[in-house]
Every structure is written in structure tokens, then in C-alpha cells.
mmCIF file of the N, C-alpha and C atoms, coordinates in Angstrom:
data_MODEL
# 
_entry.id   MODEL 
# 
loop_
_atom_site.group_PDB 
_atom_site.id 
_atom_site.type_symbol 
_atom_site.label_atom_id 
_atom_site.label_alt_id 
_atom_site.label_comp_id 
_atom_site.label_asym_id 
_atom_site.label_entity_id 
_atom_site.label_seq_id 
_atom_site.pdbx_PDB_ins_code 
_atom_site.Cartn_x 
_atom_site.Cartn_y 
_atom_site.Cartn_z 
_atom_site.occupancy 
_atom_site.B_iso_or_equiv 
_atom_site.pdbx_formal_charge 
_atom_site.auth_seq_id 
_atom_site.auth_comp_id 
_atom_site.auth_asym_id 
_atom_site.auth_atom_id 
_atom_site.pdbx_PDB_model_num 
ATOM 1   N N  . UNK A 1 1  ? 10.221  -11.345 23.003 1.00 0.00 ? 1  UNK A N  1 
ATOM 2   C CA . UNK A 1 1  ? 11.062  -11.592 22.593 1.00 0.00 ? 1  UNK A CA 1 
ATOM 3   C C  . UNK A 1 1  ? 10.947  -11.623 21.520 1.00 0.00 ? 1  UNK A C  1 
ATOM 4   N N  . UNK A 1 2  ? 12.817  -11.525 20.421 1.00 0.00 ? 2  UNK A N  1 
ATOM 5   C CA . UNK A 1 2  ? 12.462  -10.830 19.408 1.00 0.00 ? 2  UNK A CA 1 
ATOM 6   C C  . UNK A 1 2  ? 13.212  -12.195 18.613 1.00 0.00 ? 2  UNK A C  1 
ATOM 7   N N  . UNK A 1 3  ? 12.476  -12.715 17.836 1.00 0.00 ? 3  UNK A N  1 
ATOM 8   C CA . UNK A 1 3  ? 13.353  -13.783 16.994 1.00 0.00 ? 3  UNK A CA 1 
ATOM 9   C C  . UNK A 1 3  ? 13.622  -13.337 15.554 1.00 0.00 ? 3  UNK A C  1 
ATOM 10  N N  . UNK A 1 4  ? 14.912  -13.444 15.234 1.00 0.00 ? 4  UNK A N  1 
ATOM 11  C CA . UNK A 1 4  ? 15.457  -12.956 13.622 1.00 0.00 ? 4  UNK A CA 1 
ATOM 12  C C  . UNK A 1 4  ? 15.051  -14.188 12.600 1.00 0.00 ? 4  UNK A C  1 
ATOM 13  N N  . UNK A 1 5  ? 14.907  -15.322 13.022 1.00 0.00 ? 5  UNK A N  1 
ATOM 14  C CA . UNK A 1 5  ? 15.141  -15.758 11.772 1.00 0.00 ? 5  UNK A CA 1 
ATOM 15  C C  . UNK A 1 5  ? 13.580  -17.437 12.105 1.00 0.00 ? 5  UNK A C  1 
ATOM 16  N N  . UNK A 1 6  ? 13.448  -17.438 11.009 1.00 0.00 ? 6  UNK A N  1 
ATOM 17  C CA . UNK A 1 6  ? 12.959  -17.693 9.785  1.00 0.00 ? 6  UNK A CA 1 
ATOM 18  C C  . UNK A 1 6  ? 13.178  -15.768 8.766  1.00 0.00 ? 6  UNK A C  1 
ATOM 19  N N  . UNK A 1 7  ? 14.007  -15.212 7.972  1.00 0.00 ? 7  UNK A N  1 
ATOM 20  C CA . UNK A 1 7  ? 13.986  -14.188 7.365  1.00 0.00 ? 7  UNK A CA 1 
ATOM 21  C C  . UNK A 1 7  ? 13.693  -14.373 5.951  1.00 0.00 ? 7  UNK A C  1 
ATOM 22  N N  . UNK A 1 8  ? 12.480  -13.486 5.561  1.00 0.00 ? 8  UNK A N  1 
ATOM 23  C CA . UNK A 1 8  ? 12.126  -13.447 3.765  1.00 0.00 ? 8  UNK A CA 1 
ATOM 24  C C  . UNK A 1 8  ? 13.172  -12.103 3.270  1.00 0.00 ? 8  UNK A C  1 
ATOM 25  N N  . UNK A 1 9  ? 13.781  -12.420 2.089  1.00 0.00 ? 9  UNK A N  1 
ATOM 26  C CA . UNK A 1 9  ? 14.490  -11.470 1.558  1.00 0.00 ? 9  UNK A CA 1 
ATOM 27  C C  . UNK A 1 9  ? 13.952  -10.806 -0.223 1.00 0.00 ? 9  UNK A C  1 
ATOM 28  N N  . UNK A 1 10 ? 14.148  -10.214 -0.105 1.00 0.00 ? 10 UNK A N  1 
ATOM 29  C CA . UNK A 1 10 ? 14.365  -9.569  -1.666 1.00 0.00 ? 10 UNK A CA 1 
ATOM 30  C C  . UNK A 1 10 ? 14.319  -9.059  -2.638 1.00 0.00 ? 10 UNK A C  1 
ATOM 31  N N  . UNK A 1 11 ? 14.471  -9.369  -3.772 1.00 0.00 ? 11 UNK A N  1 
ATOM 32  C CA . UNK A 1 11 ? 15.358  -8.741  -5.037 1.00 0.00 ? 11 UNK A CA 1 
ATOM 33  C C  . UNK A 1 11 ? 14.579  -7.865  -5.932 1.00 0.00 ? 11 UNK A C  1 
ATOM 34  N N  . UNK A 1 12 ? 14.274  -7.292  -6.494 1.00 0.00 ? 12 UNK A N  1 
ATOM 35  C CA . UNK A 1 12 ? 14.205  -7.056  -7.934 1.00 0.00 ? 12 UNK A CA 1 
ATOM 36  C C  . UNK A 1 12 ? 12.083  -6.499  -8.072 1.00 0.00 ? 12 UNK A C  1 
ATOM 37  N N  . UNK A 1 13 ? 11.738  -7.788  -7.145 1.00 0.00 ? 13 UNK A N  1 
ATOM 38  C CA . UNK A 1 13 ? 10.433  -7.792  -7.075 1.00 0.00 ? 13 UNK A CA 1 
ATOM 39  C C  . UNK A 1 13 ? 9.328   -8.502  -6.072 1.00 0.00 ? 13 UNK A C  1 
ATOM 40  N N  . UNK A 1 14 ? 8.063   -8.535  -5.476 1.00 0.00 ? 14 UNK A N  1 
ATOM 41  C CA . UNK A 1 14 ? 7.824   -9.353  -4.307 1.00 0.00 ? 14 UNK A CA 1 
ATOM 42  C C  . UNK A 1 14 ? 7.490   -11.055 -4.555 1.00 0.00 ? 14 UNK A C  1 
ATOM 43  N N  . UNK A 1 15 ? 8.354   -11.281 -5.662 1.00 0.00 ? 15 UNK A N  1 
ATOM 44  C CA . UNK A 1 15 ? 7.754   -12.932 -6.688 1.00 0.00 ? 15 UNK A CA 1 
ATOM 45  C C  . UNK A 1 15 ? 9.403   -13.298 -6.031 1.00 0.00 ? 15 UNK A C  1 
ATOM 46  N N  . UNK A 1 16 ? 10.180  -12.461 -6.207 1.00 0.00 ? 16 UNK A N  1 
ATOM 47  C CA . UNK A 1 16 ? 11.458  -12.623 -6.298 1.00 0.00 ? 16 UNK A CA 1 
ATOM 48  C C  . UNK A 1 16 ? 12.270  -13.021 -4.808 1.00 0.00 ? 16 UNK A C  1 
ATOM 49  N N  . UNK A 1 17 ? 12.201  -13.835 -3.938 1.00 0.00 ? 17 UNK A N  1 
ATOM 50  C CA . UNK A 1 17 ? 12.844  -13.863 -3.137 1.00 0.00 ? 17 UNK A CA 1 
ATOM 51  C C  . UNK A 1 17 ? 12.907  -14.982 -2.021 1.00 0.00 ? 17 UNK A C  1 
ATOM 52  N N  . UNK A 1 18 ? 13.993  -14.290 -1.032 1.00 0.00 ? 18 UNK A N  1 
ATOM 53  C CA . UNK A 1 18 ? 14.312  -15.341 -0.224 1.00 0.00 ? 18 UNK A CA 1 
ATOM 54  C C  . UNK A 1 18 ? 14.390  -15.640 1.141  1.00 0.00 ? 18 UNK A C  1 
ATOM 55  N N  . UNK A 1 19 ? 14.012  -16.871 1.422  1.00 0.00 ? 19 UNK A N  1 
ATOM 56  C CA . UNK A 1 19 ? 13.572  -17.446 3.083  1.00 0.00 ? 19 UNK A CA 1 
ATOM 57  C C  . UNK A 1 19 ? 15.029  -17.568 3.551  1.00 0.00 ? 19 UNK A C  1 
ATOM 58  N N  . UNK A 1 20 ? 15.634  -17.449 4.488  1.00 0.00 ? 20 UNK A N  1 
ATOM 59  C CA . UNK A 1 20 ? 16.799  -17.672 5.252  1.00 0.00 ? 20 UNK A CA 1 
ATOM 60  C C  . UNK A 1 20 ? 16.659  -17.801 7.164  1.00 0.00 ? 20 UNK A C  1 
ATOM 61  N N  . UNK A 1 21 ? 17.424  -18.772 7.084  1.00 0.00 ? 21 UNK A N  1 
ATOM 62  C CA . UNK A 1 21 ? 17.185  -19.625 8.261  1.00 0.00 ? 21 UNK A CA 1 
ATOM 63  C C  . UNK A 1 21 ? 18.308  -19.218 9.290  1.00 0.00 ? 21 UNK A C  1 
ATOM 64  N N  . UNK A 1 22 ? 19.338  -18.534 9.013  1.00 0.00 ? 22 UNK A N  1 
ATOM 65  C CA . UNK A 1 22 ? 20.315  -18.497 10.513 1.00 0.00 ? 22 UNK A CA 1 
ATOM 66  C C  . UNK A 1 22 ? 21.288  -17.270 9.224  1.00 0.00 ? 22 UNK A C  1 
ATOM 67  N N  . UNK A 1 23 ? 22.862  -16.894 10.094 1.00 0.00 ? 23 UNK A N  1 
ATOM 68  C CA . UNK A 1 23 ? 23.150  -15.968 9.165  1.00 0.00 ? 23 UNK A CA 1 
ATOM 69  C C  . UNK A 1 23 ? 24.117  -16.486 8.427  1.00 0.00 ? 23 UNK A C  1 
ATOM 70  N N  . UNK A 1 24 ? 24.429  -17.413 8.060  1.00 0.00 ? 24 UNK A N  1 
ATOM 71  C CA . UNK A 1 24 ? 25.004  -18.328 6.781  1.00 0.00 ? 24 UNK A CA 1 
ATOM 72  C C  . UNK A 1 24 ? 24.669  -18.335 5.652  1.00 0.00 ? 24 UNK A C  1 
ATOM 73  N N  . UNK A 1 25 ? 22.684  -18.187 6.090  1.00 0.00 ? 25 UNK A N  1 
ATOM 74  C CA . UNK A 1 25 ? 22.223  -18.376 4.833  1.00 0.00 ? 25 UNK A CA 1 
ATOM 75  C C  . UNK A 1 25 ? 21.938  -17.146 4.315  1.00 0.00 ? 25 UNK A C  1 
ATOM 76  N N  . UNK A 1 26 ? 21.582  -16.033 5.389  1.00 0.00 ? 26 UNK A N  1 
ATOM 77  C CA . UNK A 1 26 ? 21.636  -14.398 5.043  1.00 0.00 ? 26 UNK A CA 1 
ATOM 78  C C  . UNK A 1 26 ? 22.295  -13.638 4.484  1.00 0.00 ? 26 UNK A C  1 
ATOM 79  N N  . UNK A 1 27 ? 24.019  -13.970 4.940  1.00 0.00 ? 27 UNK A N  1 
ATOM 80  C CA . UNK A 1 27 ? 25.186  -13.664 3.893  1.00 0.00 ? 27 UNK A CA 1 
ATOM 81  C C  . UNK A 1 27 ? 25.147  -14.111 2.717  1.00 0.00 ? 27 UNK A C  1 
ATOM 82  N N  . UNK A 1 28 ? 24.882  -15.334 2.951  1.00 0.00 ? 28 UNK A N  1 
ATOM 83  C CA . UNK A 1 28 ? 24.980  -15.927 1.199  1.00 0.00 ? 28 UNK A CA 1 
ATOM 84  C C  . UNK A 1 28 ? 23.905  -15.082 0.084  1.00 0.00 ? 28 UNK A C  1 
ATOM 85  N N  . UNK A 1 29 ? 22.247  -15.250 0.466  1.00 0.00 ? 29 UNK A N  1 
ATOM 86  C CA . UNK A 1 29 ? 21.818  -14.278 -0.435 1.00 0.00 ? 29 UNK A CA 1 
ATOM 87  C C  . UNK A 1 29 ? 21.910  -13.194 -0.661 1.00 0.00 ? 29 UNK A C  1 
ATOM 88  N N  . UNK A 1 30 ? 22.670  -12.489 0.594  1.00 0.00 ? 30 UNK A N  1 
ATOM 89  C CA . UNK A 1 30 ? 22.795  -11.046 0.971  1.00 0.00 ? 30 UNK A CA 1 
ATOM 90  C C  . UNK A 1 30 ? 23.534  -11.255 -0.773 1.00 0.00 ? 30 UNK A C  1 
ATOM 91  N N  . UNK A 1 31 ? 24.469  -11.491 -0.897 1.00 0.00 ? 31 UNK A N  1 
ATOM 92  C CA . UNK A 1 31 ? 25.841  -11.749 -1.667 1.00 0.00 ? 31 UNK A CA 1 
ATOM 93  C C  . UNK A 1 31 ? 25.400  -12.011 -3.561 1.00 0.00 ? 31 UNK A C  1 
ATOM 94  N N  . UNK A 1 32 ? 23.950  -12.004 -3.378 1.00 0.00 ? 32 UNK A N  1 
ATOM 95  C CA . UNK A 1 32 ? 23.550  -12.588 -4.564 1.00 0.00 ? 32 UNK A CA 1 
ATOM 96  C C  . UNK A 1 32 ? 22.003  -11.550 -4.942 1.00 0.00 ? 32 UNK A C  1 
ATOM 97  N N  . UNK A 1 33 ? 22.079  -9.965  -4.081 1.00 0.00 ? 33 UNK A N  1 
ATOM 98  C CA . UNK A 1 33 ? 21.118  -9.303  -4.120 1.00 0.00 ? 33 UNK A CA 1 
ATOM 99  C C  . UNK A 1 33 ? 20.457  -8.716  -3.471 1.00 0.00 ? 33 UNK A C  1 
ATOM 100 N N  . UNK A 1 34 ? 19.768  -9.724  -2.303 1.00 0.00 ? 34 UNK A N  1 
ATOM 101 C CA . UNK A 1 34 ? 19.346  -10.315 -1.650 1.00 0.00 ? 34 UNK A CA 1 
ATOM 102 C C  . UNK A 1 34 ? 19.314  -9.182  -0.783 1.00 0.00 ? 34 UNK A C  1 
ATOM 103 N N  . UNK A 1 35 ? 17.678  -8.121  -0.311 1.00 0.00 ? 35 UNK A N  1 
ATOM 104 C CA . UNK A 1 35 ? 17.935  -6.949  1.041  1.00 0.00 ? 35 UNK A CA 1 
ATOM 105 C C  . UNK A 1 35 ? 16.193  -7.388  1.590  1.00 0.00 ? 35 UNK A C  1 
ATOM 106 N N  . UNK A 1 36 ? 15.857  -6.710  2.496  1.00 0.00 ? 36 UNK A N  1 
ATOM 107 C CA . UNK A 1 36 ? 15.189  -6.633  3.614  1.00 0.00 ? 36 UNK A CA 1 
ATOM 108 C C  . UNK A 1 36 ? 14.436  -4.785  2.849  1.00 0.00 ? 36 UNK A C  1 
ATOM 109 N N  . UNK A 1 37 ? 13.275  -5.211  2.434  1.00 0.00 ? 37 UNK A N  1 
ATOM 110 C CA . UNK A 1 37 ? 11.888  -4.001  2.178  1.00 0.00 ? 37 UNK A CA 1 
ATOM 111 C C  . UNK A 1 37 ? 12.492  -2.523  2.368  1.00 0.00 ? 37 UNK A C  1 
ATOM 112 N N  . UNK A 1 38 ? 13.006  -2.628  4.301  1.00 0.00 ? 38 UNK A N  1 
ATOM 113 C CA . UNK A 1 38 ? 13.277  -1.532  4.942  1.00 0.00 ? 38 UNK A CA 1 
ATOM 114 C C  . UNK A 1 38 ? 14.625  -1.139  4.218  1.00 0.00 ? 38 UNK A C  1 
ATOM 115 N N  . UNK A 1 39 ? 15.466  -1.647  3.516  1.00 0.00 ? 39 UNK A N  1 
ATOM 116 C CA . UNK A 1 39 ? 16.495  -1.199  3.049  1.00 0.00 ? 39 UNK A CA 1 
ATOM 117 C C  . UNK A 1 39 ? 16.451  -0.742  1.611  1.00 0.00 ? 39 UNK A C  1 
ATOM 118 N N  . UNK A 1 40 ? 15.481  -1.907  1.048  1.00 0.00 ? 40 UNK A N  1 
ATOM 119 C CA . UNK A 1 40 ? 15.629  -0.723  -0.065 1.00 0.00 ? 40 UNK A CA 1 
ATOM 120 C C  . UNK A 1 40 ? 15.159  0.535   0.172  1.00 0.00 ? 40 UNK A C  1 
ATOM 121 N N  . UNK A 1 41 ? 13.774  0.684   1.202  1.00 0.00 ? 41 UNK A N  1 
ATOM 122 C CA . UNK A 1 41 ? 13.073  1.489   0.951  1.00 0.00 ? 41 UNK A CA 1 
ATOM 123 C C  . UNK A 1 41 ? 13.816  2.856   1.155  1.00 0.00 ? 41 UNK A C  1 
ATOM 124 N N  . UNK A 1 42 ? 15.056  2.327   2.615  1.00 0.00 ? 42 UNK A N  1 
ATOM 125 C CA . UNK A 1 42 ? 15.838  3.345   2.410  1.00 0.00 ? 42 UNK A CA 1 
ATOM 126 C C  . UNK A 1 42 ? 17.021  4.492   1.568  1.00 0.00 ? 42 UNK A C  1 
ATOM 127 N N  . UNK A 1 43 ? 17.133  3.499   0.914  1.00 0.00 ? 43 UNK A N  1 
ATOM 128 C CA . UNK A 1 43 ? 18.533  3.788   -0.239 1.00 0.00 ? 43 UNK A CA 1 
ATOM 129 C C  . UNK A 1 43 ? 17.050  4.471   -1.592 1.00 0.00 ? 43 UNK A C  1 
ATOM 130 N N  . UNK A 1 44 ? 16.203  3.928   -1.511 1.00 0.00 ? 44 UNK A N  1 
ATOM 131 C CA . UNK A 1 44 ? 15.244  4.663   -3.004 1.00 0.00 ? 44 UNK A CA 1 
ATOM 132 C C  . UNK A 1 44 ? 13.782  5.547   -2.771 1.00 0.00 ? 44 UNK A C  1 
ATOM 133 N N  . UNK A 1 45 ? 13.586  5.649   -1.114 1.00 0.00 ? 45 UNK A N  1 
ATOM 134 C CA . UNK A 1 45 ? 12.648  7.051   -1.042 1.00 0.00 ? 45 UNK A CA 1 
ATOM 135 C C  . UNK A 1 45 ? 11.739  6.124   -0.822 1.00 0.00 ? 45 UNK A C  1 
ATOM 136 N N  . UNK A 1 46 ? 11.384  4.533   -1.864 1.00 0.00 ? 46 UNK A N  1 
ATOM 137 C CA . UNK A 1 46 ? 10.559  4.414   -1.671 1.00 0.00 ? 46 UNK A CA 1 
ATOM 138 C C  . UNK A 1 46 ? 9.710   2.870   -1.853 1.00 0.00 ? 46 UNK A C  1 
ATOM 139 N N  . UNK A 1 47 ? 8.716   2.629   -1.142 1.00 0.00 ? 47 UNK A N  1 
ATOM 140 C CA . UNK A 1 47 ? 8.719   0.999   -1.892 1.00 0.00 ? 47 UNK A CA 1 
ATOM 141 C C  . UNK A 1 47 ? 8.805   0.433   -3.297 1.00 0.00 ? 47 UNK A C  1 
ATOM 142 N N  . UNK A 1 48 ? 8.954   -0.229  -2.968 1.00 0.00 ? 48 UNK A N  1 
ATOM 143 C CA . UNK A 1 48 ? 9.326   -1.188  -4.432 1.00 0.00 ? 48 UNK A CA 1 
ATOM 144 C C  . UNK A 1 48 ? 7.227   -1.288  -5.133 1.00 0.00 ? 48 UNK A C  1 
ATOM 145 N N  . UNK A 1 49 ? 6.523   -1.359  -4.386 1.00 0.00 ? 49 UNK A N  1 
ATOM 146 C CA . UNK A 1 49 ? 5.122   -1.293  -5.168 1.00 0.00 ? 49 UNK A CA 1 
ATOM 147 C C  . UNK A 1 49 ? 4.218   -0.204  -4.179 1.00 0.00 ? 49 UNK A C  1 
ATOM 148 N N  . UNK A 1 50 ? 3.617   0.673   -4.755 1.00 0.00 ? 50 UNK A N  1 
ATOM 149 C CA . UNK A 1 50 ? 2.671   1.992   -3.942 1.00 0.00 ? 50 UNK A CA 1 
ATOM 150 C C  . UNK A 1 50 ? 1.758   1.149   -3.737 1.00 0.00 ? 50 UNK A C  1 
ATOM 151 N N  . UNK A 1 51 ? 1.365   1.276   -2.322 1.00 0.00 ? 51 UNK A N  1 
ATOM 152 C CA . UNK A 1 51 ? -0.147  0.703   -1.539 1.00 0.00 ? 51 UNK A CA 1 
ATOM 153 C C  . UNK A 1 51 ? -1.313  1.278   -2.154 1.00 0.00 ? 51 UNK A C  1 
ATOM 154 N N  . UNK A 1 52 ? -2.249  0.119   -2.147 1.00 0.00 ? 52 UNK A N  1 
ATOM 155 C CA . UNK A 1 52 ? -3.463  1.260   -2.747 1.00 0.00 ? 52 UNK A CA 1 
ATOM 156 C C  . UNK A 1 52 ? -3.937  2.310   -1.531 1.00 0.00 ? 52 UNK A C  1 
ATOM 157 N N  . UNK A 1 53 ? -4.850  3.268   -2.664 1.00 0.00 ? 53 UNK A N  1 
ATOM 158 C CA . UNK A 1 53 ? -5.522  3.732   -2.257 1.00 0.00 ? 53 UNK A CA 1 
ATOM 159 C C  . UNK A 1 53 ? -6.830  3.511   -1.341 1.00 0.00 ? 53 UNK A C  1 
ATOM 160 N N  . UNK A 1 54 ? -7.155  3.726   -0.323 1.00 0.00 ? 54 UNK A N  1 
ATOM 161 C CA . UNK A 1 54 ? -8.564  3.512   0.005  1.00 0.00 ? 54 UNK A CA 1 
ATOM 162 C C  . UNK A 1 54 ? -9.661  4.126   -0.173 1.00 0.00 ? 54 UNK A C  1 
ATOM 163 N N  . UNK A 1 55 ? -10.726 2.493   -0.431 1.00 0.00 ? 55 UNK A N  1 
ATOM 164 C CA . UNK A 1 55 ? -12.037 2.976   -1.102 1.00 0.00 ? 55 UNK A CA 1 
ATOM 165 C C  . UNK A 1 55 ? -12.612 3.998   -0.242 1.00 0.00 ? 55 UNK A C  1 
ATOM 166 N N  . UNK A 1 56 ? -13.693 4.938   -0.574 1.00 0.00 ? 56 UNK A N  1 
ATOM 167 C CA . UNK A 1 56 ? -14.648 5.609   0.414  1.00 0.00 ? 56 UNK A CA 1 
ATOM 168 C C  . UNK A 1 56 ? -15.567 4.670   -0.163 1.00 0.00 ? 56 UNK A C  1 
ATOM 169 N N  . UNK A 1 57 ? -17.004 5.204   0.611  1.00 0.00 ? 57 UNK A N  1 
ATOM 170 C CA . UNK A 1 57 ? -18.141 4.314   0.776  1.00 0.00 ? 57 UNK A CA 1 
ATOM 171 C C  . UNK A 1 57 ? -19.171 5.220   -0.704 1.00 0.00 ? 57 UNK A C  1 
ATOM 172 N N  . UNK A 1 58 ? -19.557 4.316   -1.138 1.00 0.00 ? 58 UNK A N  1 
ATOM 173 C CA . UNK A 1 58 ? -20.633 4.024   -2.737 1.00 0.00 ? 58 UNK A CA 1 
ATOM 174 C C  . UNK A 1 58 ? -21.854 5.194   -1.807 1.00 0.00 ? 58 UNK A C  1 
ATOM 175 N N  . UNK A 1 59 ? -22.424 6.845   -2.433 1.00 0.00 ? 59 UNK A N  1 
ATOM 176 C CA . UNK A 1 59 ? -22.968 6.752   -3.047 1.00 0.00 ? 59 UNK A CA 1 
ATOM 177 C C  . UNK A 1 59 ? -24.181 6.411   -3.419 1.00 0.00 ? 59 UNK A C  1 
ATOM 178 N N  . UNK A 1 60 ? -25.054 6.209   -2.573 1.00 0.00 ? 60 UNK A N  1 
ATOM 179 C CA . UNK A 1 60 ? -26.724 5.494   -2.724 1.00 0.00 ? 60 UNK A CA 1 
ATOM 180 C C  . UNK A 1 60 ? -27.564 6.413   -3.476 1.00 0.00 ? 60 UNK A C  1 
ATOM 181 N N  . UNK A 1 61 ? -28.483 5.749   -3.606 1.00 0.00 ? 61 UNK A N  1 
ATOM 182 C CA . UNK A 1 61 ? -29.731 6.238   -4.731 1.00 0.00 ? 61 UNK A CA 1 
ATOM 183 C C  . UNK A 1 61 ? -30.316 7.604   -3.208 1.00 0.00 ? 61 UNK A C  1 
ATOM 184 N N  . UNK A 1 62 ? -30.606 7.116   -2.439 1.00 0.00 ? 62 UNK A N  1 
ATOM 185 C CA . UNK A 1 62 ? -30.841 7.906   -1.491 1.00 0.00 ? 62 UNK A CA 1 
ATOM 186 C C  . UNK A 1 62 ? -30.147 9.746   -1.725 1.00 0.00 ? 62 UNK A C  1 
ATOM 187 N N  . UNK A 1 63 ? -28.710 9.395   -1.343 1.00 0.00 ? 63 UNK A N  1 
ATOM 188 C CA . UNK A 1 63 ? -27.710 10.531  -1.573 1.00 0.00 ? 63 UNK A CA 1 
ATOM 189 C C  . UNK A 1 63 ? -28.047 11.425  -2.597 1.00 0.00 ? 63 UNK A C  1 
ATOM 190 N N  . UNK A 1 64 ? -27.889 10.374  -3.508 1.00 0.00 ? 64 UNK A N  1 
ATOM 191 C CA . UNK A 1 64 ? -28.513 11.201  -5.198 1.00 0.00 ? 64 UNK A CA 1 
ATOM 192 C C  . UNK A 1 64 ? -29.303 11.860  -5.035 1.00 0.00 ? 64 UNK A C  1 
ATOM 193 N N  . UNK A 1 65 ? -30.796 11.392  -4.356 1.00 0.00 ? 65 UNK A N  1 
ATOM 194 C CA . UNK A 1 65 ? -31.988 12.097  -4.394 1.00 0.00 ? 65 UNK A CA 1 
ATOM 195 C C  . UNK A 1 65 ? -31.951 13.615  -3.561 1.00 0.00 ? 65 UNK A C  1 
ATOM 196 N N  . UNK A 1 66 ? -31.351 13.370  -2.197 1.00 0.00 ? 66 UNK A N  1 
ATOM 197 C CA . UNK A 1 66 ? -31.344 14.260  -1.382 1.00 0.00 ? 66 UNK A CA 1 
ATOM 198 C C  . UNK A 1 66 ? -30.130 15.465  -2.355 1.00 0.00 ? 66 UNK A C  1 
ATOM 199 N N  . UNK A 1 67 ? -29.428 15.039  -3.159 1.00 0.00 ? 67 UNK A N  1 
ATOM 200 C CA . UNK A 1 67 ? -28.525 16.714  -3.792 1.00 0.00 ? 67 UNK A CA 1 
ATOM 201 C C  . UNK A 1 67 ? -29.656 17.247  -4.533 1.00 0.00 ? 67 UNK A C  1 
ATOM 202 N N  . UNK A 1 68 ? -30.093 16.675  -5.236 1.00 0.00 ? 68 UNK A N  1 
ATOM 203 C CA . UNK A 1 68 ? -31.543 16.719  -6.145 1.00 0.00 ? 68 UNK A CA 1 
ATOM 204 C C  . UNK A 1 68 ? -32.093 18.126  -5.241 1.00 0.00 ? 68 UNK A C  1 
ATOM 205 N N  . UNK A 1 69 ? -32.627 17.192  -4.570 1.00 0.00 ? 69 UNK A N  1 
ATOM 206 C CA . UNK A 1 69 ? -34.084 18.146  -4.016 1.00 0.00 ? 69 UNK A CA 1 
ATOM 207 C C  . UNK A 1 69 ? -33.350 19.472  -3.683 1.00 0.00 ? 69 UNK A C  1 
ATOM 208 N N  . UNK A 1 70 ? -31.606 19.100  -2.798 1.00 0.00 ? 70 UNK A N  1 
ATOM 209 C CA . UNK A 1 70 ? -30.843 20.542  -2.855 1.00 0.00 ? 70 UNK A CA 1 
ATOM 210 C C  . UNK A 1 70 ? -30.898 21.436  -3.650 1.00 0.00 ? 70 UNK A C  1 
ATOM 211 N N  . UNK A 1 71 ? -30.354 21.186  -4.513 1.00 0.00 ? 71 UNK A N  1 
ATOM 212 C CA . UNK A 1 71 ? -30.360 22.025  -6.024 1.00 0.00 ? 71 UNK A CA 1 
ATOM 213 C C  . UNK A 1 71 ? -31.811 22.840  -6.507 1.00 0.00 ? 71 UNK A C  1 
ATOM 214 N N  . UNK A 1 72 ? -32.685 21.655  -5.868 1.00 0.00 ? 72 UNK A N  1 
ATOM 215 C CA . UNK A 1 72 ? -34.201 22.449  -6.865 1.00 0.00 ? 72 UNK A CA 1 
ATOM 216 C C  . UNK A 1 72 ? -34.425 23.487  -5.259 1.00 0.00 ? 72 UNK A C  1 
ATOM 217 N N  . UNK A 1 73 ? -34.049 23.753  -4.486 1.00 0.00 ? 73 UNK A N  1 
ATOM 218 C CA . UNK A 1 73 ? -34.540 24.114  -3.106 1.00 0.00 ? 73 UNK A CA 1 
ATOM 219 C C  . UNK A 1 73 ? -33.407 25.144  -3.625 1.00 0.00 ? 73 UNK A C  1 
ATOM 220 N N  . UNK A 1 74 ? -32.909 25.058  -3.891 1.00 0.00 ? 74 UNK A N  1 
ATOM 221 C CA . UNK A 1 74 ? -31.157 26.741  -4.157 1.00 0.00 ? 74 UNK A CA 1 
ATOM 222 C C  . UNK A 1 74 ? -32.219 27.366  -4.960 1.00 0.00 ? 74 UNK A C  1 
ATOM 223 N N  . UNK A 1 75 ? -32.304 26.572  -6.402 1.00 0.00 ? 75 UNK A N  1 
ATOM 224 C CA . UNK A 1 75 ? -32.951 27.261  -7.294 1.00 0.00 ? 75 UNK A CA 1 
ATOM 225 C C  . UNK A 1 75 ? -34.054 27.992  -7.844 1.00 0.00 ? 75 UNK A C  1 
ATOM 226 N N  . UNK A 1 76 ? -34.417 27.577  -6.751 1.00 0.00 ? 76 UNK A N  1 
ATOM 227 C CA . UNK A 1 76 ? -35.974 28.432  -6.048 1.00 0.00 ? 76 UNK A CA 1 
ATOM 228 C C  . UNK A 1 76 ? -35.486 29.795  -5.343 1.00 0.00 ? 76 UNK A C  1 
ATOM 229 N N  . UNK A 1 77 ? -34.845 29.411  -4.283 1.00 0.00 ? 77 UNK A N  1 
ATOM 230 C CA . UNK A 1 77 ? -34.771 30.781  -3.512 1.00 0.00 ? 77 UNK A CA 1 
ATOM 231 C C  . UNK A 1 77 ? -33.413 31.292  -4.313 1.00 0.00 ? 77 UNK A C  1 
ATOM 232 N N  . UNK A 1 78 ? -32.868 31.816  -5.837 1.00 0.00 ? 78 UNK A N  1 
ATOM 233 C CA . UNK A 1 78 ? -31.870 31.677  -6.083 1.00 0.00 ? 78 UNK A CA 1 
ATOM 234 C C  . UNK A 1 78 ? -33.709 32.730  -7.203 1.00 0.00 ? 78 UNK A C  1 
ATOM 235 N N  . UNK A 1 79 ? -33.747 32.439  -8.114 1.00 0.00 ? 79 UNK A N  1 
ATOM 236 C CA . UNK A 1 79 ? -35.378 32.708  -8.836 1.00 0.00 ? 79 UNK A CA 1 
ATOM 237 C C  . UNK A 1 79 ? -35.837 33.408  -8.303 1.00 0.00 ? 79 UNK A C  1 
ATOM 238 N N  . UNK A 1 80 ? -36.187 33.984  -6.620 1.00 0.00 ? 80 UNK A N  1 
ATOM 239 C CA . UNK A 1 80 ? -37.082 35.023  -5.323 1.00 0.00 ? 80 UNK A CA 1 
ATOM 240 C C  . UNK A 1 80 ? -36.603 35.929  -5.462 1.00 0.00 ? 80 UNK A C  1 
# 
């Protein structure tokens, strides 16, 4: 079941918001410059704030040791 209200509208930033509970309140908020993020995205081509990049896993001490050992083996093979 689709429920349209309450709906949060935005203007200029995440902090500048208006929550509307019916079509009359929405019309008033839109007259004051509030709109939905999807409308901002369509107009500007990007969301107001970029998403943070996903974090990768941290390299452990054993990973560093394995890389050092591999480098040492490669150096010995090149020397021969």
C-alpha cells in the first residue's frame, strides 16, 4: 500500500527541511522553494551531498610480512 504523507521536502541542504502532512501543506512548502531529492537530482544531475566511498579492509601485519617474503623470494630469483 502506497502512503504519500507525511513527506519530507528539502531546500538548499539536509538541515533545511519541511515535513508536510497533506497536499495543501505540500503546495505551500513548494511555493517556498522546497522539493524532493529526486527532483533536485533530475535538475542538477547529482545529489546535494556525494555518498561516502566504501571502506576496504585494513591490511594486517601478516599481510605485510607475506608481501616482504614474496619480494625477498623474487629478489633471490632475479639474482640467480
